SEGU-724123 format. One record per atom (N, C-alpha, C, CB): residue in three letters; x, y, z. Coordinates in steps of 0.1 Angstrom, whole numbers, plus 5000, padded with zeros to 4 digits. Glycine has a CB too. Example, Ala and Ser with C-alpha at 12.3 -4.5 7.8 and 13.67 -1.06 7.14 Angstrom:
SEGU-724123
ALA513249435078/ALA512349555078/ALA513249675078/ALA511349555090/SER512849785071/SER513749895071/SER512950005079/SER514149945057/
END
This chain:
SEGU-724123
MET492219406925/MET491419496915/MET490019436914/MET492119506902/PHE489119516910/PHE487719476908/PHE487619396895/PHE486819586909/LYS486619316894/LYS486319246881/LYS485519336872/LYS485619116884/GLU485619306859/GLU484919396849/GLU483519356848/GLU485619376836/ASN483119236854/ASN481719206854/ASN480919246867/ASN481519056852/SER481419356873/SER480819406885/SER479319426882/SER481419536889/ARG478519406892/ARG477019406890/ARG476419516898/ARG476419276894/PRO475319576894/PRO474719686901/PRO474419646916/PRO473419726895/HIS474019526919/HIS473619496933/HIS474819496942/HIS472919356934/LEU476019466937/LEU477219476945/LEU477619616947/LEU478419396938/ILE477419706937/ILE477719846938/ILE476819906949/ILE477519916925/LEU475519876948/LEU474519926958/LEU474819876972/LEU473119886954/ALA475319756973/ALA475719696986/ALA476819776992/ALA476119546985/ALA477819806984/ALA479019886989/ALA478620026993/ALA480119896978/LEU477820096985/LEU477320226988/LEU476420227000/LEU476520286976/TRP475620117001/TRP474720107013/TRP475420097026/TRP473819977011/LEU476520007026/LEU477319987038/LEU478020117042/LEU478319877036/MET478420197032/MET479120317034/MET478120417040/MET479620377020/MET476920427035/MET475820507040/MET475520477054/MET474620507031/PHE475420347057/PHE475020297070/PHE476020347080/PHE475020137070/SER477320327077/SER478420357086/SER478520507088/SER479720307082/ALA478520587077/ALA478720727078/ALA477520797085/ALA478820787064/SER476320757082/SER475120817088/SER475020777103/SER473920787081/SER475320647106/SER475120607120/SER476020677129/SER475420457120/GLN477320707125/GLN478220767134/GLN477820917137/GLN479620767129/VAL477020967128/VAL476421107130/VAL475221097139/VAL476121177117/MET474320997136/MET473020987143/MET473220937157/MET472120897136/ILE474320877160/ILE474520827174/ILE474720937184/ILE475720727174/ILE475121057179/ILE475421167188/ILE474221207197/ILE475921287180/PRO473121237191/PRO471921277199/PRO471521177210/PRO470821307191/PRO471421047207/PRO471020957218/PRO472020947229/PRO470720817212/ILE473320967226/ILE474220947237/ILE474821077242/ILE475420857233/ILE474321187238/ILE474821317243/ILE474721327258/ILE474021427236/PRO473621287264/PRO473621287279/PRO474721207285/PRO472221237284/GLN475021097279/GLN476121017285/GLN477521077282/GLN476120867279/ILE477721127270/ILE478921207267/ILE479121317277/ILE478921257252/SER478021397279/SER478121507289/SER478521457303/SER476821577289/SER477921347307/SER478221287320/SER479621247321/SER477221177323/GLU480121167311/GLU481521117312/GLU482621217311/GLU481721007301/LEU482321327302/LEU483421427300/LEU483121557307/LEU483521447285/GLY481921567313/GLY481621697320/GLY481421807310/GLY482721727329/ILE480621787300/ILE480321887290/ILE479021957294/ILE480221827276/PRO478922097295/PRO477722167298/PRO476722157286/PRO478022317300/GLU475422157289/GLU474422147278/GLU474622247267/GLU473022157284/SER475022367271/SER475122477261/SER476322447251/SER475422607268/PHE477222357254/PHE478322327245/PHE478122197237/PHE479622307253/GLN477022127240/GLN476821997234/GLN476622007219/GLN475621927240/GLY475922107215/GLY475622127200/GLY476922157192/GLY474722247198/MET478022187199/MET479222217192/MET479822087186/MET480322277201/LEU479521967191/LEU479921847186/LEU479321827172/LEU479521727195/VAL478121877170/VAL477521867157/VAL478121977148/VAL475921887158/THR478322097153/THR478822207146/THR480222177140/THR478922327154/ALA481122117149/ALA482522087144/ALA482521997133/ALA483322037156/TYR481721887134/TYR481621787123/TYR481121857110/TYR480721677127/ALA480021937111/ALA479421997100/ALA480322097092/ALA478122057104/VAL481022177100/VAL481922277094/VAL483022217086/VAL482422377105/MET483622117092/MET484722047085/MET484221967073/MET485421947095/LEU483121907074/LEU482521837063/LEU482321937051/LEU481221767066/SER481822057054/SER481522157044/SER482822197037/SER480822277050/LEU483922227045/LEU485122267039/LEU485722167030/LEU486122307050/PHE485722037034/PHE486421937026/PHE485521887015/PHE486721817035/ALA484221897016/ALA483321867005/ALA483621956993/ALA481821867009/LEU483822086996/LEU484022176985/LEU485322146977/LEU484122316990/THR486222076983/THR487422036976/THR487221906969/THR488622026985/ALA486621806976/ALA486421676971/ALA485621666958/ALA485921586981/GLY484521746957/GLY483621746946/GLY484421766933/GLY482621846947/PRO485121876931/PRO485821896919/PRO486921786916/PRO486522036919/ILE487521736926/ILE488521626924/ILE487821506918/ILE489221596937/SER486621476923/SER485921356918/SER485521376904/SER484721326927/ASP485221506900/ASP484821536886/ASP486021506877/ASP484321676885/LYS487221536881/LYS488321516873/LYS489021376873/LYS489421616877/PHE489021316885/PHE489721186887/PHE488821066889/PHE490721196898/GLY487521096890/GLY486620986891/GLY486020966905/GLY487220856887/ARG484820916906/ARG484120896919/ARG484820786927/ARG482620866917/ARG485220676920/ARG485720556927/ARG486920596937/ARG486220456917/ARG487820676932/ARG488920706940/ARG488520786952/ARG489920796932/ILE487520876950/ILE487020956962/ILE486320866972/ILE486121066957/LEU485520776967/LEU484920676976/LEU485920606984/LEU484020586968/LEU487020556978/LEU488020486986/LEU488720576996/LEU489020426976/ILE489120696992/ILE489820787001/ILE488920827012/ILE490220916993/GLY487620857009/GLY486720897020/GLY486420787030/GLY485420947013/SER486120667025/SER485720557034/SER486920517042/SER485220437026/GLY488120517036/GLY489320487044/GLY489620587055/GLY490520467035/ALA489520717051/ALA489820827061/ALA488720827072/ALA489820957054/MET487420797069/MET486420787079/MET486620677089/MET485020777072/ALA487020557084/ALA487320447093/ALA488420487103/ALA487720317085/PHE489420547098/PHE490620587106/PHE490120687117/PHE491720637098/ALA489420787112/ALA488920897122/ALA488020837132/ALA488221007114/LEU487120747129/LEU486320687139/LEU487020597149/LEU485220597132/PHE488120527144/PHE488920457154/PHE489520547164/PHE490020377146/LEU489920677160/LEU490520767169/LEU489620807180/LEU491020887161/HIS488320797179/HIS487320827189/HIS487620747202/HIS485920807185/HIS488220637201/HIS488520557212/HIS489520627222/HIS489220417208/TYR490320717217/TYR491320787225/TYR490820927230/TYR492520797217/ALA489620967227/ALA489121097232/ALA489021087247/ALA487721127226/PHE489521187254/PHE489521187269/PHE488921307275/PHE491021177274/ASP488621417267/ASP487921527272/ASP487121597261/ASP488921627279/PHE486521707264/PHE485721777254/PHE486521817242/PHE485021897260/VAL487721877244/VAL488521927233/VAL489021817224/VAL489722007239/SER489421707230/SER489921587222/SER488721527214/SER490621487231/LEU487621517220/LEU486421467213/LEU486021557201/LEU485221447222/LEU486121697204/LEU485821787194/LEU486721777182/LEU485821937199/ILE488021747185/ILE489021737174/ILE488721607166/ILE490421727180/VAL488421497172/VAL488221377164/VAL486921387157/VAL488221247173/ARG485921457162/ARG484721477154/ARG484921567142/ARG483621547163/ALA485921667144/ALA486221747132/ALA487021667122/ALA487121857137/LEU487821567126/LEU488521477116/LEU487521387109/LEU489521397124/ALA486521337117/ALA485521257110/ALA484721347100/ALA484521197121/GLY484521477104/GLY483821567095/GLY484521587082/GLY483521697101/ALA485921597083/ALA486721617071/ALA486621487062/ALA488221637075/ALA486721377068/ALA486521247060/ALA485121247054/ALA486721127069/GLY484121287062/GLY482821287056/GLY482621387045/GLY481821327067/GLY483421497045/GLY483421587034/GLY483921527021/GLY484121707038/VAL485021447023/VAL485521377011/VAL484521277005/VAL486821307015/LEU483821217014/LEU482921107011/LEU481521157007/LEU482821007022/SER481121267011/SER479721317012/SER478921306999/SER479621457017/GLY479421376989/GLY478621376977/GLY478921266967/GLY478821506970/ALA479921186970/ALA480421086960/ALA479420976957/ALA481721026965/SER478720936968/SER477720826965/SER476620866956/SER477220766979/VAL476020986959/VAL474921036951/VAL475421066937/VAL474321156957/SER476621116936/SER477121146922/SER477421016915/SER478421226924/TYR477920916922/TYR478120786916/TYR476920726910/TYR478820686926/ILE475820736918/ILE474520686913/ILE474120756901/ILE473420696924/GLY474320896901/GLY474020966889/GLY474820926877/GLY474221116892/ASP476120886879/ASP476920846868/ASP476520706863/ASP478420846872/TYR476220616872/TYR476020476868/TYR474620446864/TYR476420396880/PHE473620506870/PHE472220466867/PHE471620576858/PHE471420446880/PRO470720536849/PRO469920636841/PRO469020706850/PRO469120566830/TYR468620826846/TYR467820916854/TYR466520846859/TYR467421046847/GLU465920766850/GLU464620696852/GLU464720586863/GLU464120636840/LYS465920556867/LYS466120456878/LYS466820516890/LYS466920336873/ARG467220636890/ARG467920696901/ARG467120716914/ARG468520826897/GLY465820736913/GLY465020736925/GLY465020606932/GLY463620776921/TRP464920496925/TRP464920366931/TRP466320336937/TRP464620256920/ALA467420366929/ALA468820336934/ALA469120416946/ALA469820366923/ASN468720546946/ASN468920636958/ASN468120586970/ASN468620776955/GLY466920536967/GLY466020486977/GLY466620366984/GLY464720456972/VAL467220276976/VAL467920156982/VAL469120196991/VAL468420056970/VAL469920286985/VAL471120326993/VAL470720397006/VAL472020416985/VAL469620487005/VAL469220557016/VAL468720467028/VAL468120657012/THR468320347024/THR467820257035/THR469020227044/THR467320127029/GLY470220257040/GLY471420237049/GLY471220327061/GLY472720267042/ILE470720447059/ILE470420537070/ILE469420477080/ILE469920677065/ALA468320427074/ALA467320357082/ALA467820237089/ALA466120317073/ALA468620157083/ALA469220047089/ALA470120097101/ALA470119967080/GLY470720207100/GLY471420267111/GLY470520297123/GLY472120397107/GLN469320347120/GLN468420367130/GLN467920237137/GLN467220447125/ILE467620137128/ILE467120017133/ILE468119927141/ILE466519927122/LEU469319917135/LEU470419837141/LEU471519917147/LEU470919747130/GLY472120007139/GLY473320077143/GLY473120157156/GLY473820167132/ILE472020237156/ILE471920327167/ILE471420257180/ILE470820437164/PRO470520157179/PRO470220087192/PRO471420007197/PRO469019987189/ILE472119937188/ILE473319857192/ILE474319957197/ILE473819777180/GLY474520067190/GLY475520167195/GLY475220217208/GLY475720277185/THR473920247211/THR473420297223/THR473720197235/THR471920337223/LEU473420077232/LEU473619967242/LEU475119957245/LEU473019837237/LEU475919957234/LEU477419957236/LEU477920067245/LEU478119957223/ALA477320187243/ALA477620307251/ALA477220287265/ALA477020437245/GLU476020227267/GLU475620197281/GLU476520097288/GLU474220147281/TRP477019997281/TRP477819897287/TRP479319937288/TRP477719767278/GLY479819997278/GLY481320017278/GLY481720167276/GLY481819947267/GLY480820257276/GLY481220397275/GLY480820447261/GLY482620417278/PHE480820577259/PHE480420647247/PHE481320617235/PHE480220787249/ARG482620577237/ARG483520557226/ARG483220427218/ARG484920547232/GLN482620337224/GLN482420207218/GLN481620207205/GLN481820107227/PRO480520287204/PRO479820287191/PRO480620337180/PRO478620377193/PHE481520437182/PHE482320487171/PHE483320377166/PHE483120607176/VAL483820297175/VAL484720187171/VAL484020087163/VAL485320127184/MET482720057167/MET481919967159/MET481720017145/MET480619937166/PHE481420147143/PHE481120207130/PHE482420217122/PHE480520337131/ALA483620227129/ALA484920227122/ALA485120087115/ALA486020257132/ILE484619987122/ILE484819847116/ILE483919827104/ILE484519737127/THR482619877105/THR481719857094/THR482219947082/THR480319897098/MET482820067085/MET483320147074/MET484520077067/MET483620287079/THR485320007075/THR486419937069/THR485919827060/THR487319877081/PHE484919767063/PHE484319667054/PHE483719737041/PHE483119587061/ALA483219857043/ALA482719927031/ALA483819967022/ALA482020057036/PHE485020007028/PHE486220037020/PHE486619907012/PHE487320087029/ALA486719797018/ALA487119677012/ALA486119637000/ALA487219557022/LEU484819647003/LEU483919606993/LEU483919706981/LEU482419606999/THR484219836983/THR484319926973/THR485619896964/THR484420076978/LEU486719866971/LEU487919836964/LEU487719716955/LEU489019806974/LEU486919616959/LEU486819486952/LEU485719486941/LEU486619376961/THR484719566943/THR483519546934/THR483019676927/THR482419496943/VAL483519796931/VAL482919916925/VAL483819966914/VAL482720026936/PRO483319966902/PRO484120026891/PRO483920176889/PRO483819956878/GLN484820236881/GLN484620376877/GLN483820386865/GLN486020436875/PRO482620446866/PRO481720456854/PRO482420536843/PRO480420526857/THR482120506830/THR482720586819/THR481820706817/THR482820496807/VAL482120816822/VAL481420936820/VAL482321046816/VAL480520976833/GLN481821156811/GLN482621276808/GLN483221336820/GLN481821376800/ARG484521346821/ARG485221406832/ARG485521556829/ARG486421326836/PHE485721626840/PHE486121766839/PHE487521776833/PHE486121836853/ARG487721856822/ARG488921856815/ARG489821986818/ARG488721856800/GLY489222066826/GLY489922196829/GLY491022166840/GLY489022296834/ARG491722276843/ARG492722266854/ARG492122296867/ARG493922376851/LEU492522216877/LEU492022236891/LEU492822336898/LEU492022096898/SER492222436903/SER492822536912/SER491822596920/SER493622646903/VAL492222666931/VAL491222736939/VAL490422836931/VAL491922806951/ARG491122906923/ARG490423016915/ARG489322956905/ARG491423096907/VAL489722846898/VAL488822776889/VAL487622716896/VAL489622676881/THR487922656908/THR486922586915/THR485922696921/THR487522506927/PHE486422806926/PHE485622906931/PHE484722966920/PHE486423016938/LYS485322986908/LYS484623046897/LYS483522946893/LYS485523066885/ASN483722816893/ASN482722716889/ASN481622716899/ASN483322576888/TYR481922726911/TYR480822736922/TYR479922856920/TYR481422726936/LEU480622976917/LEU479823096916/LEU478923086903/LEU480823216914/GLU479423026892/GLU478623016880/GLU477422926883/GLU479522956869/MET477622816890/MET476522736893/MET475422806902/MET476922606901/LEU475922886912/LEU475022956921/LEU474223066914/LEU475723006933/LYS474823116902/LYS474123216895/LYS472823166888/LYS475023276884/ARG472723036886/ARG471522976881/ARG470422976891/ARG471822836875/PRO469323036889/PRO468223046899/PRO467822906905/PRO467023106893/GLU467722806897/GLU467322676902/GLU468422616911/GLU467022576890/ILE469722636908/ILE470722586917/ILE470722666930/ILE472122596910/SER470622796929/SER470622876942/SER469422836950/SER470623026939/ALA468322806944/ALA467122766951/ALA467322626958/ALA465822756942/VAL467922536951/VAL468222406957/VAL469222416968/VAL468822306946/ALA470222506967/ALA471222536978/ALA470422586990/ALA472222636973/GLY469522676988/GLY468822726999/GLY467922627006/GLY467922846995/ALA467322536997/ALA466522427003/ALA467322327011/ALA465822356991/PHE468622307006/PHE469522217014/PHE469822277027/PHE470722187006/ALA470122407028/ALA470422467040/ALA469222457050/ALA470822617038/LEU468122487045/LEU466922487054/LEU466622347058/LEU465722547046/MET466722247049/MET466522107053/MET467422057065/MET466722017041/HIS468722087063/HIS469622047074/HIS469422127087/HIS471022047069/PHE469122257085/PHE468922337097/PHE467722287105/PHE468622487093/SER466622247098/SER465522197105/SER465722067112/SER464322187095/ILE466521977105/ILE466821847111/ILE467621867124/ILE467621757101/ALA468621957123/ALA469421977135/ALA468622037147/ALA470622067132/MET467822137143/MET466922197153/MET466022097160/MET466122317147/TYR465522007152/TYR464521917158/TYR465121797165/TYR463621867146/VAL466221737159/VAL466721607164/VAL467721617175/VAL467321537152/VAL468621717175/VAL469721717184/VAL469321717199/VAL470621837182/PHE468221787202/PHE467821797216/PHE466521717218/PHE467621937220/LEU466021647208/LEU464821567211/LEU465021457221/LEU464321497198/PRO466121377220/PRO466421277231/PRO466521347245/PRO467621197228/THR467221457245/THR467421527258/THR466021567264/THR468321647257/TRP465221627255/TRP463821667260/TRP463021547265/TRP463121737249/LEU463021437257/LEU462321317261/LEU462821267274/LEU462421207250/THR464221257276/THR464821207288/THR464421297300/THR466321207286/GLN464521427299/GLN464121517310/GLN462621507313/GLN464521657307/THR461821497303/THR460321507305/THR459821377311/THR459621537292/PHE460321257306/PHE459721137310/PHE460721047318/PHE459321057298/ASP461921097321/ASP462921027329/ASP463220887323/ASP462421007343/LEU463720897310/LEU464020777302/LEU465420727304/LEU463620807288/SER465620607300/SER466920547299/SER467420547285/SER467020397305/GLY468720517282/GLY469220507269/GLY468520397261/GLY470720477269/TYR468020287267/TYR467320187260/TYR466020237254/TYR467120067270/GLU465320317262/GLU464020367257/GLU464220467246/GLU463220427269/ILE465220547247/ILE465520637236/ILE465920557223/ILE466720737239/ALA466720457225/ALA467020367213/ALA465820307207/ALA468020267217/SER464820267215/SER463620207210/SER462820307201/SER462820157221/VAL462820427204/VAL462120527196/VAL462820547183/VAL462120667203/VAL464120547183/VAL464920557170/VAL464720437162/VAL466420577173/PHE464620317168/PHE464320197161/PHE463020197153/PHE464320077171/VAL462020247160/VAL460720257153/VAL460720347141/VAL459620307163/GLY461420457142/GLY461620547131/GLY462420487119/GLY462320677135/GLY463320407123/GLY464120337112/GLY463320247104/GLY465320267118/ILE462420177111/ILE461520077104/ILE460720157093/ILE460520007113/ALA460220277097/ALA459420357087/ALA460320387075/ALA458920477094/ALA461520437078/ALA462420477067/ALA462820367058/ALA463620547072/VAL463020247063/VAL463320127055/VAL462320097044/VAL463520007063/PHE461020107048/PHE460020077038/PHE459720197029/PHE458720037045/THR459820317034/THR459420437027/THR460420477016/THR459220557036/GLY461820467019/GLY462820507010/GLY462720446996/GLY464120477015/PRO462820316994/PRO462720256981/PRO461320286974/PRO462920106982/VAL460220276982/VAL458920306976/VAL458820446971/VAL457820276986/ALA459320536979/ALA459220676974/ALA460120706962/ALA459720776985/GLY461320636962/GLY462120656950/GLY461520596938/GLY463420586953/LYS460920476939/LYS460220416928/LYS459120496923/LYS459820276931/LEU458320556932/LEU457120636928/LEU457620766921/LEU456320676940/SER458720816926/SER459220936919/SER459820906905/SER460321006928/ASP460320786903/ASP460720746890/ASP459520736880/ASP461420606890/CYS458420706885/CYS457220686877/CYS456420816875/CYS456220586883/TYR456320896886/TYR455321016885/TYR456021146888/TYR454320996896/GLY457321156890/GLY458021276892/GLY458421296906/GLY457121396888/ARG459421386908/ARG460021406921/ARG459321516930/ARG461521446919/LYS459021626924/LYS458621746932/LYS457421726941/LYS458321866923/ALA456421656936/ALA455221636944/ALA455421566957/ALA454121556936/LEU456321466956/LEU456621386969/LEU457421476978/LEU457421266966/ILE458321556973/ILE459121646981/ILE458221746989/ILE460221716973/ILE457321806981/ILE456521916987/ILE455521856997/ILE455721986975/ILE454921746994/ILE454021677004/ILE454721647016/ILE453421556998/SER455921597015/SER456721557027/SER457021677035/SER458021497022/CYS457421787029/CYS457821907037/CYS456521967044/CYS458322017027/PHE455421967038/PHE454222017044/PHE453821937056/PHE453022027034/GLY453821797054/GLY453421707065/GLY454421717076/GLY453321567060/LEU455721727073/LEU456721727083/LEU456621857092/LEU458121717077/SER456321967085/SER456222087093/SER455022077104/SER455922207084/LEU454022017100/LEU452921997110/LEU453321907121/LEU451621937103/VAL454021797118/VAL454421707128/VAL455421767138/VAL455021577122/MET456421837132/MET457421907141/MET456822007150/MET458521967132/ALA455922097144/ALA455322197152/ALA454522147164/ALA454522287143/SER453922037162/SER452921977172/SER453621887182/SER451821907165/THR454921867181/THR455521767189/THR455321787204/THR457021767187/THR455621897210/THR455521917224/THR454121917229/THR456222047228/ALA453221947220/ALA451821947224/ALA451221807224/ALA450922037215/VAL451621727214/VAL451121597212/VAL451721487221/VAL451321557197/VAL453021497223/VAL453721397231/VAL453421427246/VAL455221387228/SER452321397251/SER451921417265/SER452321297273/SER450421447267/LYS452421187267/LYS452921057273/LYS454020997264/LYS451720957275/PHE454920927270/PHE456020877263/PHE455620787251/PHE456920797272/TRP454620697252/TRP454320607242/TRP453920677229/TRP453220517246/ILE453420807230/ILE453020877218/ILE454220917209/ILE452321007222/ALA455420917215/ALA456620947208/ALA456920837197/ALA457820957217/TYR456420717199/TYR456720607189/TYR455920637176/TYR456220477195/PRO454620657176/PRO453920687163/PRO454420817157/PRO452420687165/LEU454720917166/LEU455121047161/LEU456421037153/LEU455221147172/PHE457420967159/PHE458720957152/PHE458620867140/PHE459720897162/PHE457720767141/PHE457420677129/PHE456920767117/PHE456320577132/ILE456020857120/ILE455520947109/ILE456621047105/ILE454221027114/THR457421097114/THR458421187111/THR459421127101/THR459221237124/MET459921007104/MET460920937096/MET460320897082/MET461520817103/THR459020867082/THR458320837069/THR458420957060/THR456920787072/LEU458121067065/LEU458121187057/LEU459521237053/LEU457421307065/ILE460521217062/ILE461821247058/ILE462321157047/ILE462821237071/ALA462021027048/ALA462420927038/ALA461720957025/ALA462220787042/MET460520997026/MET459721027013/MET460321147005/MET458321067017/ARG461021237012/ARG461721347006/ARG463121317000/ARG461721467015/MET463821237007/MET465221227005/MET465621166991/MET465821137015/SER465221046988/SER465620986975/SER465121066963/SER465120846974/PRO463821116963/PRO463421196951/PRO464221326950/PRO461921226952/PHE464621386961/PHE465321506960/PHE466721486955/PHE465421566974/GLN467421376959/GLN468721346954/GLN468621316939/GLN469321226961/ALA467621236935/ALA467521206921/ALA467321326912/ALA466421096919/LEU466421416917/LEU466121536909/LEU467421626908/LEU465121616917/ILE468221636918/ILE469421726917/ILE470421666908/ILE470021736931/SER470521536907/SER471521466899/SER471421506884/SER471521326901/GLU470221546880/GLU470021576866/GLU470121726863/GLU468721516861/MET470421806872/MET470321956870/MET471622016864/MET470122016883/ILE472621936862/ILE473921986857/ILE474621876849/ILE474822036868/PRO475521906839/PRO476221806832/PRO477021716841/PRO477121866821/GLU477321596836/GLU477921496845/GLU479321526849/GLU477921356838/GLU480021606841/GLU481421646844/GLU481521746856/GLU482121706832/LYS480321806860/LYS480321896871/LYS479321836882/LYS479822036867/ARG478921716881/ARG477921666890/ARG478521656904/ARG477421526886/GLY479721606905/GLY480421596919/GLY480521736925/GLY481821536917/SER480921836918/SER481021966923/SER479722016928/SER481622066913/LEU478621996921/LEU477322036925/LEU476921966938/LEU476222016914/MET477021836938/MET476521766950/MET477421806962/MET476621616948/SER478721816961/SER479521856972/SER479221996977/SER481021846968/MET479022086967/MET478622226971/MET477322226979/MET478522316959/LEU476322156974/LEU475022146981/LEU475122086995/LEU474022076973/ILE475921976996/ILE476121917009/ILE476822007018/ILE476821777007/ALA477822077013/ALA478622167021/ALA477622277027/ALA479722227014/ILE476822327018/ILE475922437022/ILE474922377032/ILE475122487010/GLY474422257030/GLY473522187039/GLY474122167052/GLY473022057033/GLN475422127053/GLN476022097065/GLN476322227073/GLN477322027063/LEU476522337066/LEU476622467073/LEU475322497080/LEU477122577063/GLY474222467072/GLY472922487078/GLY472722397091/GLY471822457068/MET473222277090/MET473122187101/MET474022227113/MET473522037097/GLY475222277109/GLY476122327120/GLY475522447127/GLY477422367114/PHE474922537119/PHE474322657126/PHE473122607134/PHE473922757115/GLY472322517128/GLY471222467136/GLY471622397148/GLY470422367127/GLY472722317148/GLY473122247160/GLY473622347171/GLY474322157157/ALA474322447167/ALA474722547176/ALA473522627182/ALA475722647170/PHE472622667173/PHE471522747177/PHE470522667186/PHE470822817165/ALA470522537183/ALA469522447190/ALA469822447205/ALA469622307185/GLY471222447208/GLY471522457222/GLY471122577229/GLY473022437224/TYR471322697222/TYR470922817228/TYR469322827230/TYR471322937219/ALA468622787219/ALA467122787220/ALA466622697231/ALA466522747206/PHE467222577232/PHE466722487242/PHE467022537256/PHE467522347240/MET468122597258/MET468422647272/MET467622767275/MET469922687273/GLN467322857265/GLN466622977268/GLN465022967268/GLN466923077258/PHE464522887259/PHE463122877257/PHE462422737258/PHE462722937243/GLY463322637259/GLY462722507260/GLY462622437246/GLY461422497267/TYR462322317245/TYR462322237233/TYR461222287223/TYR462122087236/ILE460122347228/ILE459122397219/ILE459622497209/ILE458022467228/SER460622577213/SER461222667203/SER462022597193/SER462222767211/ASN462622487196/ASN463422397186/ASN462422347176/ASN464122287193/SER461322287181/SER460422217172/SER459622317163/SER459322137180/VAL459322437168/VAL458622537160/VAL459522587149/VAL458022647168/LEU460722627153/LEU461722677143/LEU462022577132/LEU463022727150/ALA462122447136/ALA462322337127/ALA461222327117/ALA462522207134/ALA459922347122/ALA458722337113/ALA458722447103/ALA457522337122/VAL459022567108/VAL459022687099/VAL460122667088/VAL459322817106/SER461222617091/SER462322597082/SER462022497071/SER463622547089/VAL461422377075/VAL461122277065/VAL459922317056/VAL460722147073/LEU459022397062/LEU457922447053/LEU458522547043/LEU456822517062/ALA459422627047/ALA460122727038/ALA460822647027/ALA461022817045/MET461422537030/MET462122447020/MET461122407010/MET462822327027/GLY460022347014/GLY459022307005/GLY458522416996/GLY457822247012/MET458322527001/MET457822646993/MET458922676982/MET457522767001/MET460122676986/MET461222706977/MET461322606966/MET462622716985/VAL461222476969/VAL461222376958/VAL460022386949/VAL461222236965/TRP458922416955/TRP457722436946/TRP457822556937/TRP456422446955/ARG458422656942/ARG458322786934/ARG459522796924/ARG458422906943/PHE460722746928/PHE461922776920/PHE462622656914/PHE462822846929/VAL462322536918/VAL463122426913/VAL462322356902/VAL463422326924/PRO462922346890/PRO462222276879/PRO462222126880/PRO462822316865/GLU461322056873/GLU461221916873/GLU461721856860/GLU459721866875/PRO462921786860/PRO463421726847/PRO462421626842/PRO464821666850/LYS462321616829/LYS461421516823/LYS461921376824/LYS461121556809/LEU461021286827/LEU461321146827/LEU461121086813/LEU460521066837/ASN462121026807/ASN462120976794/ASN462220826795/ASN463221026785/PHE461020756793/PHE461020616794/PHE461220546781/PHE459720566800/GLN462020436781/GLN462220366769/GLN461920216771/GLN463720376764/ALA461720146760/ALA461519996762/ALA462719936768/ALA461219936748/PRO462419846778/PRO463619776785/PRO464419696776/PRO463119696796/ILE465719706778/ILE466719626770/ILE466719486776/ILE468119686771/PRO466719376768/PRO466919246774/PRO468119236783/PRO466919136762/GLU467919156794/GLU468919156804/GLU470319106799/GLU468519066815/ASN470319006789/ASN471518956784/ASN472219046774/ASN471318826778/LYS471619166771/LYS472219256762/LYS472519396769/LYS471319276750/GLN472219396782/GLN472419526788/GLN473919546790/GLN471719526802/LYS474319676788/LYS475719706790/LYS475819806802/LYS476319776778/VAL476619766812/VAL476819856823/VAL478119936821/VAL477019766836/PRO478020066821/PRO479120156818/PRO480220146829/PRO478720296816/TYR481420126825/TYR482520126835/TYR483820146828/TYR482520006843/SER484820186835/SER486220186830/SER487120126841/SER486620326826/VAL488320096838/VAL489220046849/VAL490220146853/VAL489919926843/SER490020276850/SER490920376855/SER490620416869/SER490820506846/
END
């Protein structure tokens, strides 16, 4: 059992490792798609289905996990999700053809659905609103660390031992995340959902949330955000490889540079949003990102240009992520926070699934320029939606409490 004197830095470490493992096993797909295709004989038009299978299953299971976390607590969901994800990733070792790989990706998606909204909801439960931008920014660097360390190492492992090896590595790191959560992460004392859990009640609660204009706007923004990411990222390595005849090592180096940008930007953007508000950073990020995405095929005339371009891309993505998560966490009472986050992530993953599937068709029919332009339009529409329809919760600053008198909310249930 965990100790009652659990500290915030241990909690952030557990959530960080969880984020690192979960995001890395998703991000490793685009860099090694050419190798997966070669080893298993998968046509290019089917490659996007690996993203779609994961996203659809994540969406379905997230819709169930959110209400359960509202009633029984985030800690249990974090443990179930991290344990299931570790097991699903170990199963990748036994994938022998396209169908078996699609099945284990679907199982990983199901585990990701259980885990998906729990970390952001946990931060919303544990940290006050005025510090959630910083806390989310710290945890989000787990994604950047995946780009800097996880993806390059995973890509090298795939080059040396086959595409299955990176997933086994991330299964091991997720197992460590499970153990750290078990030992150090308490259940915050927050108001839990007191109603009866059923399909009808859950569906009714989701409909009631979506009837609120600001919630429906955020849902649309989530779908557009993930659609644009899938459209832009899934076939970017393939386009770079075909255009400049690159190796897996060179693709990994581009991802590495982007990760460095995200490591520095995430916490800084979160801290700035704690001081000056969330929406401005989100809108600036969306506008800048649309310009970068739309100009990709025109600007990257030589391979070295991909490095600064991807650095700027990841800076803008990181600038948007932690403020957006912090803003959303305050839009609904705490007893429905898990449901809201899971619903939004499910909607976002459906957008990513559709984007992944459509990206393959667009790439085959019109080339990568169609992917980058559609991604730019989508992210610009997201920024407009946030600007027009999403309110900015007020930041209420209070005098700091002396460190020896601070009380960290938790329970042992």
